[in-house]
C-alpha positions in Angstrom: -50.0 -16.8 -117.0 -47.2 -19.0 -118.2 -43.7 -18.7 -116.8 -41.2 -16.9 -119.1 -39.0 -20.0 -119.7 -39.1 -23.3 -121.4 -41.0 -26.2 -119.8 -39.0 -29.0 -118.3 -41.7 -31.5 -119.2 -44.7 -31.8 -121.5 -47.4 -34.4 -121.7 -50.3 -34.5 -124.3 -53.6 -36.3 -123.7 -56.2 -36.7 -126.4 -59.9 -36.7 -125.9 -63.0 -35.9 -127.8 -65.7 -33.5 -126.7 -69.1 -35.3 -126.1 -72.6 -34.0 -126.7 -73.4 -33.7 -123.0 -70.4 -31.4 -122.5 -71.7 -28.8 -124.9 -74.2 -25.9 -124.5 -77.0 -24.9 -126.9 -74.5 -23.3 -129.3 -72.6 -26.6 -129.7 -69.6 -25.1 -127.7 -67.9 -27.1 -125.0 -69.3 -25.6 -121.7 -66.6 -23.5 -120.0 -66.6 -25.4 -116.8 -65.7 -28.7 -118.6 -62.1 -27.4 -119.3 -61.1 -27.9 -115.6 -62.3 -31.5 -115.9 -60.2 -31.9 -119.1 -57.2 -30.5 -117.3 -57.8 -33.0 -114.5 -58.0 -35.9 -116.8 -54.8 -34.9 -118.6 -53.0 -34.2 -115.4 -54.0 -37.6 -114.0 -52.7 -39.3 -117.1 -49.5 -37.2 -117.0 -48.9 -38.3 -113.4 -49.6 -42.0 -114.4 -47.0 -41.6 -117.2 -44.4 -40.8 -114.5 -45.1 -44.1 -112.8 -47.1 -42.9 -109.9 -50.9 -43.1 -110.5 -53.2 -40.9 -108.3 -54.5 -44.1 -106.7 -51.0 -44.9 -105.4 -50.5 -41.4 -104.1 -53.7 -41.8 -102.1 -52.7 -45.3 -100.9 -49.6 -43.7 -99.6 -51.6 -41.1 -97.7 -51.0 -38.2 -100.1 -53.7 -35.9 -101.4 -53.5 -33.2 -104.1 -56.1 -30.6 -103.6 -56.4 -27.8 -106.1 -55.6 -24.4 -104.5 -55.7 -22.1 -107.6 -57.0 -22.1 -111.1 -57.0 -19.7 -114.0 -58.5 -20.3 -117.5 -58.3 -18.1 -120.5 -60.9 -18.8 -123.2 -59.6 -17.8 -126.6 -61.9 -19.7 -129.0 -64.6 -22.4 -128.5 -64.1 -26.1 -129.0 -67.1 -27.7 -130.7 -69.1 -30.9 -130.1 -67.2 -34.0 -131.3 -63.9 -32.3 -131.8 -60.7 -34.2 -131.1 -58.6 -32.2 -128.6 -55.0 -32.3 -127.5 -54.8 -31.2 -123.9 -51.1 -30.5 -123.3 -49.9 -30.4 -119.7 -46.7 -28.4 -119.1 -44.4 -28.3 -116.0 -41.9 -25.6 -115.7 -40.4 -26.6 -112.3 -39.7 -29.7 -110.2 -42.4 -29.6 -107.6 -41.6 -29.2 -103.9 -44.8 -28.7 -101.9 -46.9 -27.3 -104.8 -47.5 -28.8 -108.2 -47.9 -26.0 -110.8 -49.4 -27.3 -114.0 -50.1 -25.3 -117.2 -52.4 -26.3 -120.1 -53.1 -25.7 -123.7 -56.2 -27.1 -125.4 -55.7 -27.4 -129.2 -57.5 -28.9 -132.2 -56.6 -29.4 -135.8 -59.0 -26.5 -136.7 -56.8 -23.9 -135.2 -53.0 -23.3 -135.1 -53.1 -21.5 -131.7 -54.7 -22.9 -128.5 -58.4 -22.5 -128.0 -57.9 -22.5 -124.2 -55.0 -22.0 -121.9 -55.0 -22.5 -118.2 -53.1 -23.0 -115.0 -53.9 -25.3 -112.0 -51.9 -25.2 -108.8 -52.2 -28.1 -106.4 -50.7 -28.8 -103.0 -49.3 -32.1 -101.8 -51.0 -32.8 -98.5 -50.8 -35.5 -95.9 -54.2 -37.2 -95.7 -54.1 -37.8 -91.9 -53.0 -34.3 -90.8 -54.4 -32.3 -93.8 -51.2 -30.3 -93.7 -49.0 -29.5 -96.7 -46.0 -31.8 -97.3 -43.2 -32.3 -99.8 -43.8 -34.0 -103.1 -43.3 -37.8 -102.8 -39.8 -38.8 -103.8 -41.1 -41.4 -106.3 -43.0 -38.6 -108.1 -40.0 -36.2 -108.1 -37.5 -39.0 -109.1 -39.8 -40.2 -111.9 -40.0 -36.6 -113.2 -36.3 -36.1 -112.9 -35.6 -39.3 -114.9 -37.8 -38.1 -117.7 -36.4 -34.6 -117.6 -32.8 -35.8 -117.7 -33.4 -38.0 -120.8 
């Protein structure tokens, strides 16, 4: 699932699993992980100086076009999680994001995933190139 090279950028977002996100076994419900990925991705983009809201104000949308999630081990109710977002390439038209969900309880990730999004013009609903502010913000962080 992950490219066979080192990531160019990594961002970690912490969150805690809540009671309403778990099933009868006390495990985080499998569908919640895509929401966790979205929250971490949103904060990663914000960290690059371009919040989602600004993308939308500029007429750019980022619909999801592909997801894949591998469930290795459950996360339990009230566990603190690190959701790590990794980028392996500077985006052009597609933003390919990869994820690890980790807790202190386990050395290896509980969950790993991939979400691919497409930059799209709001007015035409056609794919477009990644905004230069986003690409430049990422390049600044990568070159440091």
